C-alpha positions as CSV (number, residue, x, y, z in Angstrom):
1,M,44.9,-21.9,29.3
2,I,43.0,-20.4,26.3
3,T,44.5,-17.3,24.5
4,I,42.2,-15.2,22.3
5,R,44.0,-13.2,19.6
6,K,43.4,-11.7,16.2
7,A,44.2,-14.2,13.5
8,I,47.2,-13.8,11.3
9,T,47.8,-14.9,7.7
10,K,49.5,-18.1,8.9
11,D,46.2,-19.1,10.5
12,A,44.4,-19.2,7.1
13,G,44.8,-22.9,6.7
14,V,43.2,-23.9,9.9
15,I,40.4,-21.4,9.4
16,I,39.7,-22.8,5.9
17,D,39.6,-26.3,7.4
18,F,37.3,-25.2,10.2
19,Q,34.9,-23.5,7.7
20,Q,34.7,-26.7,5.7
21,K,34.0,-28.7,8.8
22,M,31.4,-26.3,10.0
23,A,29.6,-26.2,6.6
24,W,29.3,-30.0,6.6
25,E,28.4,-30.3,10.3
26,T,25.6,-27.7,10.2
27,E,24.2,-27.9,6.7
28,Q,25.8,-31.0,5.1
29,M,27.3,-28.6,2.6
30,T,30.7,-29.2,0.9
31,L,32.5,-26.0,0.3
32,E,34.8,-25.8,-2.7
33,T,38.4,-25.5,-1.4
34,D,39.4,-23.0,-4.0
35,I,36.5,-20.6,-3.3
36,I,36.8,-20.8,0.6
37,T,40.6,-20.4,0.3
38,K,40.1,-17.2,-1.8
39,G,37.4,-16.0,0.6
40,V,39.4,-16.4,3.7
41,N,42.5,-14.9,2.2
42,A,40.5,-11.9,0.9
43,V,39.8,-11.0,4.6
44,F,43.5,-11.1,5.4
45,G,44.2,-8.9,2.4
46,N,41.5,-6.4,3.1
47,A,40.6,-5.4,6.7
48,F,37.5,-3.7,5.5
49,L,36.0,-7.2,4.9
50,G,36.4,-8.2,8.5
51,Q,38.8,-9.7,11.0
52,Y,39.3,-13.2,12.1
53,W,39.8,-14.1,15.7
54,V,41.2,-17.4,17.1
55,A,41.4,-19.2,20.4
56,E,44.6,-21.0,21.1
57,E,45.3,-23.7,23.6
58,E,48.9,-25.0,24.1
59,G,49.9,-23.4,20.8
60,N,47.1,-25.0,18.8
61,V,44.1,-23.1,17.3
62,V,41.0,-24.7,18.7
63,A,38.4,-22.1,17.6
64,S,37.9,-19.3,15.1
65,L,35.3,-16.7,14.1
66,L,34.9,-13.8,11.8
67,I,33.8,-10.3,12.8
68,T,32.3,-8.2,10.0
69,C,30.9,-4.6,10.3
70,E,27.4,-3.2,9.7
71,W,27.1,0.5,9.6
72,S,24.2,1.8,11.7
73,D,23.1,5.2,10.6
74,W,20.6,5.2,13.6
75,R,23.6,5.0,16.0
76,N,26.3,6.6,13.9
77,T,28.7,3.7,14.6
78,N,29.2,0.1,13.7
79,V,27.5,-3.1,14.8
80,W,29.8,-6.1,14.8
81,W,28.5,-9.4,13.4
82,F,29.9,-12.8,14.5
83,Q,30.2,-15.1,11.6
84,S,31.8,-18.4,10.7
85,V,32.0,-19.4,14.4
86,Y,33.7,-22.8,14.9
87,V,35.1,-24.6,17.9
88,L,36.7,-28.0,17.5
89,P,34.2,-30.7,18.8
90,A,36.6,-32.0,21.4
91,C,36.9,-28.5,22.8
92,R,33.2,-27.6,23.0
93,R,31.3,-27.0,26.2
94,R,34.5,-25.7,27.9
95,G,33.7,-22.0,27.7
96,I,35.9,-21.2,24.7
97,F,33.3,-19.4,22.7
98,R,32.3,-17.6,25.9
99,S,35.9,-16.4,26.3
100,M,36.0,-15.3,22.7
101,Y,32.7,-13.5,23.0
102,L,33.6,-11.6,26.1
103,H,37.0,-10.7,24.7
104,I,35.4,-9.3,21.5
105,K,32.7,-7.6,23.4
106,H,35.3,-5.8,25.4
107,E,37.1,-4.7,22.2
108,A,33.8,-3.5,20.8
109,D,33.1,-1.4,24.0
110,K,36.6,0.1,23.7
111,Q,36.0,1.1,20.0
112,G,32.5,2.5,20.5
113,V,30.7,-0.3,18.6
114,A,26.9,-0.1,19.1
115,G,26.4,-3.9,19.6
116,L,27.0,-7.4,18.6
117,R,24.9,-9.6,16.4
118,L,24.9,-13.0,14.9
119,Y,22.8,-15.4,13.0
120,V,22.4,-19.1,13.7
121,E,21.1,-22.0,11.7
122,T,17.5,-22.5,12.7
123,N,17.9,-26.1,13.9
124,N,21.1,-25.5,15.9
125,A,19.5,-25.4,19.3
126,R,22.7,-26.0,21.2
127,A,24.3,-22.9,19.7
128,Q,21.1,-20.9,20.4
129,K,21.3,-21.9,24.1
130,T,24.9,-20.8,24.2
131,Y,24.1,-17.4,22.8
132,E,21.1,-16.9,25.1
133,A,23.3,-17.8,28.1
134,L,25.6,-14.9,27.1
135,G,22.7,-12.5,27.2
136,M,21.9,-12.4,23.5
137,H,18.3,-12.6,22.3
138,S,16.5,-13.2,19.0
139,E,13.3,-11.4,19.9
140,H,13.9,-8.1,18.1
141,Y,14.4,-9.0,14.4
142,K,13.7,-11.9,12.1
143,M,16.4,-12.3,9.4
144,Y,15.5,-12.9,5.7
145,E,18.0,-13.6,3.0
146,W,18.6,-14.3,-0.7
147,L,21.7,-16.2,-1.6
148,K,22.9,-17.4,-5.0
149,G,23.2,-21.1,-5.3
């Protein structure tokens, strides 16, 4: 049985590990442990930065994600962004992300959030199919970015 819950500070270690694994898996990028540790802990220290959610199975965290807010002046409410989504490879294709998505969508509805958004690495076709199966689409906007480094 999968349980979805807001992450707590003691989950930081597993979230850090998941983020390092995801960065390598998706972009062959090695994240500096000191920086990612500070980044994850910053979220736990300041709810304005976002909120982590985890999926647990038999007491073990098997997936995590980060929700951040974007203010929409057009809608006079927030849009939630899914970020840093990671599911352990052995647990994929079992509906864990779907459960997390539906749980968070329900929370968003209760809080009057305008919508849910995410970005996905361009070549990650498997994740794109998962998001499309949940009713999300990428037809409306194209994302551009500038990132240091």
